[in-house]
C-alpha positions in Angstrom: 0.0 0.0 0.0 1.1 3.5 -0.8 0.3 6.1 1.8 0.5 9.9 1.1 1.2 12.0 4.2 0.6 15.7 4.8 2.3 17.6 7.6 -0.6 17.3 10.1 0.2 13.6 10.6 3.9 14.0 11.2 3.4 17.1 13.4 0.9 15.2 15.6 3.7 12.7 16.3 6.5 15.2 16.7 4.5 17.6 18.9 3.0 14.9 21.0 -0.5 15.9 20.2 -3.6 14.0 21.5 -3.8 12.4 18.0 -0.2 11.0 18.3 -1.3 7.4 18.7 -3.6 7.6 15.7 -0.8 9.3 13.6 1.7 6.6 14.6 -0.7 3.9 13.6 -1.2 5.5 10.2 2.6 6.0 9.8 3.5 2.5 10.9 1.0 0.6 8.7 2.2 2.3 5.6 4.4 0.1 3.5 5.4 2.9 1.2 5.3 6.5 2.3 5.1 9.4 -0.1 4.6 13.1 0.1 5.3 16.5 -1.4 8.6 18.2 -0.6 6.3 20.5 1.3 6.3 17.9 4.1 9.9 18.8 4.9 9.4 22.5 4.7 6.2 22.7 6.7 7.4 20.4 9.5 10.8 22.1 10.1 9.1 25.5 10.0 6.4 24.5 12.5 9.0 22.9 14.8 11.1 26.1 14.8 8.1 28.3 15.3 6.9 26.2 18.2 10.3 26.4 19.8 10.4 30.2 19.4 7.0 30.7 20.9 7.7 28.3 23.8 11.4 29.0 24.6 10.7 29.9 28.2 9.0 26.5 28.8 11.2 24.2 26.6 14.6 22.9 27.3 17.3 24.4 24.9 17.9 21.0 23.4 14.3 20.5 22.5 14.6 21.8 18.9 17.7 19.7 18.2 16.0 16.6 19.5 12.8 17.3 17.5 14.8 18.0 14.3 16.7 14.8 14.7 13.5 12.9 15.2 12.0 14.6 12.2 15.0 13.6 10.0 14.6 10.0 11.0 10.9 10.0 9.9 11.8 11.9 6.7 14.2 9.1 5.7 11.2 6.8 5.3 9.4 9.1 2.8 9.7 9.2 -1.0 9.4 12.9 -2.0 7.9 14.6 -5.1 9.2 18.0 -6.0 6.8 20.8 -7.0 7.2 21.2 -10.7 5.3 21.9 -13.9 3.3 18.6 -13.6 2.0 19.6 -10.2 1.3 23.1 -11.5 -0.7 21.7 -14.4 -2.8 19.6 -12.1 -3.7 22.7 -10.0 -4.5 24.7 -13.1 -6.7 22.0 -14.7 -8.5 20.7 -11.5 -10.5 23.8 -10.4 -12.0 21.9 -7.5 -8.6 21.9 -5.8 -9.2 25.6 -5.0 -11.6 24.5 -2.2 -8.6 24.3 0.1 -5.7 26.4 1.2 -2.7 26.8 -1.2 -0.3 24.4 0.5 -3.1 21.8 0.9 -3.9 22.2 -2.8 -0.2 21.4 -3.6 -0.5 18.3 -1.4 -3.7 17.2 -3.2 -2.1 17.8 -6.6 1.0 15.9 -5.6 -1.2 13.0 -4.3 -3.1 13.0 -7.6 0.2 12.7 -9.4 1.3 9.8 -7.2 -2.1 8.1 -7.5 -1.9 8.1 -11.2 0.9 5.6 -11.0 -1.1 2.8 -9.3 -4.5 1.5 -8.7 -6.6 3.7 -6.4 -7.3 0.6 -4.2 -3.7 0.7 -3.2 -3.4 4.4 -2.4 -4.4 6.2 0.8 -4.2 9.9 1.6 -3.6 10.7 5.3 -4.4 14.0 6.9 -6.0 15.4 10.0 -7.2 18.5 8.0 -11.0 18.2 7.7 -11.2 20.4 4.5 -8.4 18.5 2.8 -9.9 15.2 3.8 -13.3 16.1 2.4 -11.8 17.3 -0.8 -9.7 14.1 -1.1 -12.8 12.0 -0.6 -14.6 13.9 -3.4 -11.6 13.2 -5.6 -12.1 9.4 -4.8 -9.0 9.1 -2.6 -9.1 6.4 0.1 -9.0 7.9 3.5 -8.7 6.1 6.8 -11.8 6.6 8.9 -11.2 9.1 11.7 -13.4 10.4 14.5 -14.7 14.0 14.1 -12.6 15.1 17.1 -9.4 13.9 15.4 -9.6 16.5 12.7 -8.2 20.0 12.9 
């Protein structure tokens, strides 16, 4: 099975969110993990911002530990760069505009990956409700989550 991950899943793990166990289960059941290069950029930015906003409460080694942990997870992911093919999908698929720009890039990247294999073997994983709803409308397989698990 091919699993596409957006940053909400990995950040739930790294930031010890209440959804961490669900995120870990999704992560660990994936035989092949794929994502947009955005996953790297979004997660490192959020970790750094979290550290900056919480410096007074966090140990000074927190950011180093979290970045090291992030890098271990990222080693498991096959990344797709944002290029003309992704741009073309966004231009042609007007319904992608139903979500935020970075989510639209994730959806377009997932569409590109999903074109390489049967849809029965491809899952899109996100805790973002709008992105999940759009993915379902595009016929992506989504693991069933409880309403309170979405952001």
